[in-house]
C-alpha positions as CSV (number, residue, x, y, z in Angstrom):
1,M,21.5,19.8,-11.0
2,P,21.3,16.7,-9.1
3,K,20.9,12.8,-10.0
4,L,17.6,12.0,-11.4
5,I,16.9,8.2,-10.2
6,P,14.6,6.0,-12.0
7,F,10.9,5.7,-10.8
8,P,11.4,1.7,-10.3
9,T,8.5,0.5,-12.3
10,R,9.6,-3.3,-12.2
11,H,9.8,-3.3,-8.1
12,V,6.2,-1.4,-7.8
13,Q,4.8,-4.5,-10.3
14,R,6.6,-7.2,-7.8
15,C,5.2,-5.0,-5.2
16,A,1.8,-5.3,-5.8
17,A,1.9,-8.3,-6.8
18,R,3.1,-9.8,-3.9
19,L,0.4,-8.1,-2.4
20,V,-2.5,-9.2,-4.2
21,I,-1.3,-12.9,-3.4
22,W,-0.2,-12.2,0.6
23,S,-4.0,-10.4,0.8
24,A,-6.1,-13.7,-1.0
25,S,-7.8,-15.6,2.0
26,R,-8.5,-19.0,2.3
27,D,-11.6,-18.6,4.0
28,P,-13.1,-15.0,2.5
29,L,-16.7,-15.6,3.7
30,S,-15.4,-16.5,7.5
31,K,-15.5,-14.0,10.1
32,P,-11.8,-13.0,11.2
33,A,-11.2,-13.6,14.9
34,P,-11.3,-10.6,17.3
35,W,-7.7,-9.6,18.3
36,S,-7.4,-9.6,22.3
37,D,-5.1,-6.9,22.4
38,R,-5.7,-4.7,19.2
39,P,-3.9,-1.6,19.2
40,M,-5.7,1.5,18.1
41,P,-4.5,3.1,15.1
42,P,-2.3,5.9,15.1
43,A,-5.0,8.0,12.6
44,S,-7.5,7.2,9.7
45,L,-5.6,6.4,6.2
46,G,-7.1,10.2,5.1
47,N,-4.8,12.1,7.4
48,M,-1.7,10.2,7.7
49,L,-1.5,10.4,3.7
50,Q,-1.9,13.6,4.4
51,Q,0.8,13.8,6.5
52,L,2.9,12.1,4.2
53,A,2.6,13.9,1.5
54,K,4.0,17.2,3.5
55,Q,6.9,15.5,4.8
56,R,7.6,13.0,2.2
57,P,5.8,14.3,-1.2
58,V,7.6,11.2,-3.7
59,L,6.5,8.2,-1.0
60,V,2.9,9.3,-2.2
61,L,3.6,8.9,-5.7
62,L,5.1,5.5,-5.1
63,F,2.1,4.3,-2.9
64,E,-0.3,5.6,-5.2
65,S,1.2,3.5,-8.3
66,V,1.2,0.8,-5.6
67,V,-1.9,1.0,-5.7
68,A,-2.6,1.1,-9.2
69,E,-1.0,-1.3,-10.0
70,I,-2.7,-3.7,-7.7
71,L,-6.1,-2.9,-9.0
72,A,-4.9,-3.5,-12.7
73,Q,-3.5,-7.0,-11.5
74,L,-7.5,-7.3,-9.9
75,Q,-9.2,-6.9,-13.2
């Protein structure tokens, strides 16, 4: 039986806290400047998550946990 890896709860909480801090804008009401060389997005987020769920389902669980932690910290 393969050795189980513990779920990184503290790491998810720290990552979510950093993402909340980094996403805070100093000028929330100002419109961002348009990108002069904006790349085209590869696909919609839903399509990318479906592809990731097929290839690495554990990563989708980790992303889901980070998003849930961010929402909990924002409330």
